[in-house]
C-alpha positions in Angstrom: -9.6 -47.5 63.3 -12.9 -48.8 62.0 -14.5 -45.3 62.2 -11.6 -43.8 60.3 -12.0 -46.5 57.5 -15.7 -45.8 57.1 -15.2 -42.0 57.0 -12.6 -42.4 54.2 -14.9 -44.7 52.3 -17.7 -42.1 52.4 -15.4 -39.4 51.1 -14.2 -41.6 48.3 -17.9 -42.2 47.3 -18.6 -38.5 47.4 -15.6 -37.8 45.1 -16.5 -40.6 42.6 -19.0 -38.6 40.6 -18.8 -34.8 40.2 -22.0 -33.0 41.2 -22.1 -31.2 37.9 -20.1 -33.1 35.2 -20.4 -30.2 32.8 -18.6 -27.7 35.0 -15.1 -27.5 36.3 -13.5 -25.6 39.1 -9.7 -25.2 38.7 -7.3 -23.3 40.8 -4.1 -21.4 40.0 -1.8 -19.7 42.4 -1.7 -16.2 41.1 -4.6 -13.8 40.3 -4.0 -11.8 37.1 -3.7 -8.0 37.5 -6.2 -7.7 34.7 -7.4 -9.8 31.7 -5.7 -8.2 28.7 -2.9 -10.5 27.5 -1.7 -7.9 25.1 -0.7 -5.2 27.6 1.1 -6.8 30.6 3.9 -9.2 31.4 2.0 -11.2 34.0 1.8 -14.8 32.9 -1.2 -15.2 35.2 -3.3 -13.5 32.5 -2.5 -16.2 30.0 -3.4 -18.8 32.6 -7.0 -17.7 32.3 -7.3 -16.3 28.8 -4.9 -18.3 26.5 -7.1 -20.3 24.0 -10.0 -20.1 26.4 -11.0 -16.5 25.8 -8.5 -15.1 23.3 -7.0 -16.7 20.2 -4.1 -15.7 17.8 -3.4 -16.4 14.2 -1.5 -19.5 15.3 -1.3 -21.3 18.6 0.8 -23.8 20.6 -0.2 -27.4 20.8 0.6 -29.2 24.0 3.8 -30.7 22.4 5.0 -27.2 21.5 4.3 -27.4 17.8 2.7 -24.4 16.0 -0.8 -25.2 14.6 -3.4 -23.0 12.8 -5.8 -21.0 14.9 -7.7 -18.0 13.6 -5.6 -18.4 10.4 -6.6 -21.7 8.8 -3.6 -21.5 6.5 -0.9 -19.2 5.2 1.3 -18.6 2.2 4.9 -17.3 2.4 6.6 -15.4 -0.4 9.8 -16.8 -2.0 11.9 -14.2 -0.2 10.3 -15.0 3.2 9.2 -11.4 3.7 5.5 -11.7 3.1 3.0 -13.9 4.9 -0.5 -14.0 3.5 -2.9 -15.4 6.2 -6.2 -17.0 5.2 -8.6 -16.4 8.0 -11.3 -18.9 9.1 -14.8 -18.2 7.9 -17.7 -17.3 10.2 -15.6 -16.4 13.3 -17.3 -13.9 15.7 -16.2 -12.2 18.8 -18.1 -13.0 22.0 -20.2 -9.8 21.6 -21.4 -11.1 18.2 -19.3 -8.8 16.0 -17.4 -10.5 13.2 -13.7 -11.2 13.3 -12.0 -10.3 10.0 -8.8 -9.0 8.5 -9.4 -5.5 9.8 -9.3 -6.9 13.4 -6.0 -8.6 12.6 -4.6 -5.4 11.3 -5.8 -3.5 14.3 -4.3 -6.0 16.7 -0.9 -6.2 15.1 -0.6 -2.4 14.5 -1.6 -1.8 18.1 1.0 -4.3 19.4 3.8 -2.7 17.4 2.8 0.9 17.7 4.9 3.6 19.3 2.5 3.8 22.2 2.2 0.0 22.6 2.2 -1.3 26.2 2.6 -4.9 24.9 5.1 -6.7 27.2 6.6 -8.6 24.3 6.7 -5.7 21.8 9.8 -7.2 20.3 7.8 -10.0 18.8 6.3 -7.4 16.4 9.4 -5.3 15.7 10.1 -6.9 12.4 6.7 -6.2 10.9 7.0 -3.5 8.3 3.3 -3.4 7.2 0.0 -5.1 7.7 -2.4 -4.9 4.7 -6.0 -6.0 4.4 -6.6 -7.8 1.1 -10.2 -8.7 1.7 -12.2 -9.6 4.9 -10.7 -13.1 5.1 -7.2 -12.3 3.9 -4.5 -10.3 5.6 -0.9 -9.8 4.4 2.0 -9.1 6.8 5.2 -7.8 5.3 8.4 -8.2 7.3 11.4 -5.9 7.2 13.7 -8.9 7.2 13.2 -12.7 7.2 12.2 -14.1 10.5 12.3 -17.8 11.2 10.4 -17.3 14.4 7.5 -15.3 12.9 4.8 -18.0 13.0 6.0 -19.0 16.5 5.7 -15.4 17.7 2.2 -15.2 16.4 1.2 -18.0 18.7 2.0 -16.1 21.9 -0.8 -14.8 24.1 0.6 -11.3 23.5 -0.4 -11.7 19.8 -4.1 -12.3 20.6 -6.5 -10.9 18.1 -8.7 -8.3 19.7 -11.4 -5.9 18.4 -11.4 -2.1 18.4 -15.1 -2.1 19.6 -14.2 -3.8 22.9 -10.7 -2.6 23.5 -11.5 0.1 26.0 -12.9 -2.4 28.6 -10.7 -5.4 27.7 -8.9 -5.4 31.1 -12.1 -6.1 33.0 -14.4 -7.4 30.4 -12.3 -9.4 27.9 -14.0 -10.1 24.5 -12.3 -12.7 22.4 -13.1 -15.4 19.9 -12.3 -18.4 22.1 -14.3 -21.4 23.1 -15.2 -19.8 26.4 -16.8 -16.4 27.1 -15.9 -14.2 30.2 -18.8 -14.2 32.7 -17.7 -12.7 36.0 -14.6 -11.7 37.9 -14.8 -11.6 41.7 -11.5 -10.0 42.5 -9.5 -11.8 45.1 -11.4 -15.0 44.5 -12.3 -16.2 41.0 -13.0 -15.7 37.3 -16.1 -17.4 35.8 -16.2 -18.5 32.2 -19.2 -20.0 30.2 -19.1 -22.0 27.0 -19.2 -20.0 23.8 -22.2 -21.6 22.0 -21.3 -19.8 18.7 -17.6 -20.9 18.7 -16.2 -21.4 15.2 -14.5 -24.7 16.0 -15.2 -27.8 18.1 -17.2 -26.5 21.1 -15.9 -27.0 24.6 -17.2 -30.1 26.4 -17.6 -28.0 29.6 -20.6 -25.7 30.0 -18.8 -23.5 32.5 -15.4 -23.2 34.2 -14.3 -21.4 37.3 -10.7 -20.2 37.9 -10.0 -19.9 41.7 -7.0 -18.0 42.9 -5.2 -19.6 45.9 -1.8 -18.3 46.7 -1.0 -20.1 49.9 0.4 -23.6 49.5 -1.3 -24.9 52.7 -4.6 -23.5 51.6 -4.1 -25.0 48.1 -3.6 -28.5 49.7 -6.6 -28.1 52.0 -9.0 -26.9 49.2 -7.9 -29.8 46.9 -8.2 -32.4 49.6 -11.6 -31.1 50.8 -13.0 -31.5 47.3 -13.6 -27.8 46.8 -11.6 -28.0 43.6 -11.6 -30.3 40.6 -8.0 -29.5 39.7 -5.1 -27.3 40.5 -2.7 -26.3 37.7 0.9 -25.6 38.7 0.2 -26.9 42.2 2.3 -24.8 44.6 2.9 -27.4 47.4 5.1 -30.1 45.8 5.7 -31.6 49.3 2.1 -32.8 49.3 2.1 -34.6 45.9 3.0 -37.9 47.5 -0.3 -37.8 49.4 -2.3 -37.2 46.2 -0.4 -39.9 44.4 -1.4 -42.4 47.1 -5.0 -41.4 47.1 -7.2 -43.2 44.5 -9.5 -40.1 44.2 -6.7 -38.1 42.4 -4.1 -38.2 39.7 -0.9 -36.2 39.5 0.4 -34.9 36.2 4.1 -34.2 36.1 5.2 -32.5 32.9 7.6 -29.9 31.5 7.3 -26.1 31.2 9.1 -23.3 29.5 9.7 -21.7 32.9 13.4 -20.9 33.5 13.6 -19.9 37.1 16.3 -17.4 37.6 17.9 -15.1 40.2 17.2 -12.0 38.2 20.0 -9.5 38.5 20.1 -5.8 37.7 23.1 -5.7 35.4 23.3 -1.9 35.2 23.2 -1.2 38.9 26.5 -1.1 40.9 28.0 -3.4 42.1 26.1 -5.8 39.8 27.5 -4.1 36.8 30.8 -5.8 37.6 30.8 -9.3 36.1 33.0 -10.5 39.0 30.2 -9.8 41.4 27.6 -11.5 39.2 30.0 -14.5 38.9 30.5 -14.6 42.6 26.8 -14.8 43.1 26.5 -17.6 40.6 29.2 -19.6 42.4 27.5 -19.0 45.8 24.4 -20.7 44.6 23.8 -24.4 45.3 21.1 -25.3 42.7 20.3 -28.7 44.1 19.8 -27.3 47.6 17.3 -24.9 46.2 15.5 -27.5 44.1 15.3 -29.8 47.2 14.4 -27.2 49.7 11.9 -25.0 47.6 10.7 -27.6 45.2 11.0 -30.8 47.1 13.2 -32.3 44.4 11.1 -31.3 41.4 13.1 -29.3 38.9 16.0 -29.6 36.5 19.2 -27.5 37.1 20.0 -25.0 34.3 23.1 -23.0 33.6 21.6 -20.7 31.0 18.2 -19.3 29.9 17.0 -22.3 27.9 14.7 -25.2 28.4 16.4 -28.6 28.8 13.8 -30.4 26.7 14.6 -28.1 23.6 16.8 -30.0 21.1 19.2 -27.0 20.9 19.8 -27.0 24.7 23.3 -26.9 26.0 24.0 -28.0 29.6 26.1 -25.1 30.9 25.7 -25.7 34.6 29.5 -26.4 34.6 30.1 -22.6 34.1 28.7 -21.9 37.5 29.2 -24.8 40.0 28.7 -24.2 43.7 32.1 -22.9 44.8 31.9 -20.6 47.9 35.7 -20.2 48.0 35.8 -18.9 44.4 32.8 -16.7 45.2 34.7 -15.0 48.1 37.8 -14.6 46.0 35.9 -12.9 43.2 34.2 -10.6 45.7 37.5 -9.6 47.2 39.0 -9.1 43.7 36.1 -6.8 42.9 36.7 -4.7 46.1 34.0 -6.3 48.3 36.2 -8.4 50.6 34.4 -6.9 53.6 31.0 -8.0 52.1 28.1 -6.1 50.6 24.3 -5.8 51.0 21.8 -6.3 48.2 18.0 -6.0 48.0 16.1 -9.2 47.2 12.6 -8.5 46.1 10.3 -11.6 45.8 7.0 -12.1 44.0 4.3 -14.3 45.6 4.9 -17.8 44.1 6.1 -20.3 46.6 9.2 -21.2 44.6 10.3 -17.5 44.9 9.5 -17.1 48.6 10.9 -20.4 49.6 13.8 -20.2 47.2 14.6 -16.6 48.4 15.2 -17.7 51.9 17.6 -20.5 50.8 19.5 -18.2 48.4 19.8 -15.5 51.1 21.5 -18.1 53.4 23.8 -19.2 50.6 24.8 -15.6 49.7 25.4 -14.9 53.4 28.0 -17.7 53.5 30.2 -15.8 51.0 29.7 -12.3 52.6 26.6 -11.0 50.8 23.7 -9.9 53.0 20.3 -9.5 51.5 17.4 -7.3 52.4 14.3 -9.4 51.5 11.1 -7.7 50.5 8.0 -9.8 49.8 5.9 -8.1 47.1 2.4 -8.8 45.7 2.4 -9.5 42.0 1.2 -6.0 41.0 4.0 -4.4 43.2 6.6 -6.7 41.6 5.5 -5.7 38.1 5.7 -2.0 39.1 8.9 -2.0 41.2 11.0 -4.7 39.5 9.8 -5.2 36.0 8.8 -1.7 35.0 10.9 0.6 37.3 13.9 -1.7 37.6 14.2 -0.7 41.2 15.9 -3.8 42.6 19.2 -5.6 42.9 18.0 -9.3 42.9 14.7 -11.1 42.4 13.5 -14.6 41.7 11.1 -15.3 39.0 10.2 -18.0 36.4 10.2 -16.7 32.9 7.4 -18.9 31.4 7.4 -17.5 27.8 8.4 -20.1 25.2 12.0 -20.1 23.9 12.5 -16.5 25.2 16.3 -16.1 25.2 15.7 -13.2 22.9 14.8 -11.0 25.9 18.6 -10.8 26.6 19.0 -8.9 23.4 16.8 -6.1 24.7 18.9 -3.6 26.8 15.7 -2.1 28.2 14.5 -5.4 29.6 14.3 -5.3 33.4 17.7 -7.0 34.0 19.3 -4.3 31.8 21.8 -6.5 30.0 23.4 -4.8 27.0 25.7 -7.0 24.9 26.0 -6.0 21.2 27.5 -9.4 20.4 24.4 -11.2 21.7 22.2 -8.7 19.9 24.0 -9.5 16.6 23.5 -13.3 17.2 19.8 -12.9 17.9 19.4 -10.6 14.8 21.1 -13.2 12.7 18.8 -15.9 14.2 15.7 -14.0 13.2 16.8 -14.0 9.6 17.8 -17.7 9.5 15.6 -20.6 8.6 18.1 -23.4 8.2 17.6 -25.7 11.2 21.2 -26.5 11.7 22.3 -22.9 11.5 19.5 -21.9 13.9 20.6 -24.5 16.4 24.2 -23.2 16.2 23.1 -19.6 16.8 20.9 -20.6 19.7 23.8 -22.4 21.3 26.0 -19.4 20.8 23.4 -17.2 22.5 23.1 -19.7 25.5 26.9 -19.6 25.9 27.2 -15.8 25.8 24.4 -15.4 28.4 25.9 -18.1 30.6 29.5 -16.7 30.4 28.3 -13.2 31.2 26.6 -14.4 34.3 23.6 -12.2 33.5 21.4 -13.9 36.1 21.8 -16.7 38.6 20.3 -19.6 36.5 18.5 -21.9 38.9 16.2 -24.6 37.5 13.6 -25.4 34.9 10.2 -25.5 36.5 8.2 -28.7 36.2 4.5 -28.6 35.5 2.8 -30.2 38.5 -1.0 -30.6 38.3 -3.3 -32.3 40.7 -6.8 -33.3 39.5 -9.7 -35.6 40.4 -9.5 -38.9 38.6 -12.5 -38.1 36.3 -11.0 -34.9 34.8 -9.6 -35.6 31.3 -7.8 -33.4 28.8 -5.7 -31.2 31.0 -2.3 -30.3 29.6 0.5 -32.2 31.3 3.2 -30.1 29.7 3.1 -26.3 29.3 4.7 -25.1 26.0 3.5 -21.7 27.0 1.9 -20.4 30.2 -1.7 -21.5 29.8 -4.4 -23.5 31.4 -6.1 -24.6 28.2 -9.6 -25.9 29.0 -10.8 -26.2 25.5 -10.3 -30.0 25.4 -11.2 -30.8 29.0 -14.1 -33.0 29.9 -15.3 -35.4 32.6 -15.0 -39.2 32.1 -17.7 -41.5 33.4 
């Protein structure tokens, strides 16, 4: 007992002062497929690059508000169709070239172009023209008023990039952020260094390392051993109690924009039948999934909307756990003898653990699942791009992204003209009360069409050494923003 006490004391002393207080090693679970946030759907890209490497005209603050970024201010025409952005003076890209209105035009035209590979191309669909007034002024004209426009410009997908470095952006990202890309050791880490020529307040950290650790057990071991200073979106919630009881660490529990859903291919038989989708929804026991896969961390949802949003409707009552009703609906749809569906799962632990639980729940009502575990790149290719799946589990971490349901080409292939009309009206509406009403209409339509199995809102679980200050507790967008992080004495 005495030997154990002295060993623990020595470890505590070792942890009390970081070896290099100007550097930080932080882990995330998923390695990005590349480092261009403007040409892929992988949120893991934004984890590394948002605000750190790349910046947009506006940006999200931790509380979800929209604040100036590369645009220090803007003016909006009386009819709401023209935005004149006043760009900050003296901004340079990491390669030393200046950032000006031509780069903004290049970035927005590239994002909305016919050959654009931007995963959120819809954010730019309402742009009719981008005109350079002078090097520090750019004017964006919309085809119709859009109450979300400044919000859209804060996404990582709207990052301002330069034509001079675009050809190598995926492996050598060049942005305007407070950190510069240094090295990517694939399968292990990305290294960043402080941008000494940053236009704003310089980062307190001289350097930062993003480590990629997908296995929850390995994540716990690396954090406990002191190999890491922090772990954002910690993948082993069952271990949080140990960190909370350890004076060397602190645990941050916040909110995210991550709606975790049982993604459903709405065009593919038999899932094109609403009765089958409804049966799946009633087969699901949300709390059992939250308890089993998340160890109690998570908020049940009944539609694709974050519970902390003021416009949120609790629609979990549309799809309560009711196995008998699920069996009756399957029989009514002609599947009384059961059916078999594919269930393709990406790497995160909530998906792999949740998939096993959901498979058991579906089996109880007569639906067998063929589970395939995919790496992230495989998931993006098979599920997201090729739509070659029946069911999947994924957290959609983009902020207030219910608009994806108005895109019939999105990977769950849901096509409802009524919802599309609601979302179109929302884009042209600025009145807060009217916008709230339209958002609630959209939530209700999506819920009552049983587009997906709506599971839970992901919490933001972060573990850090006690001396690490300035990490976001909440995640208004998928990001690990290190621009305000420092070590305390």
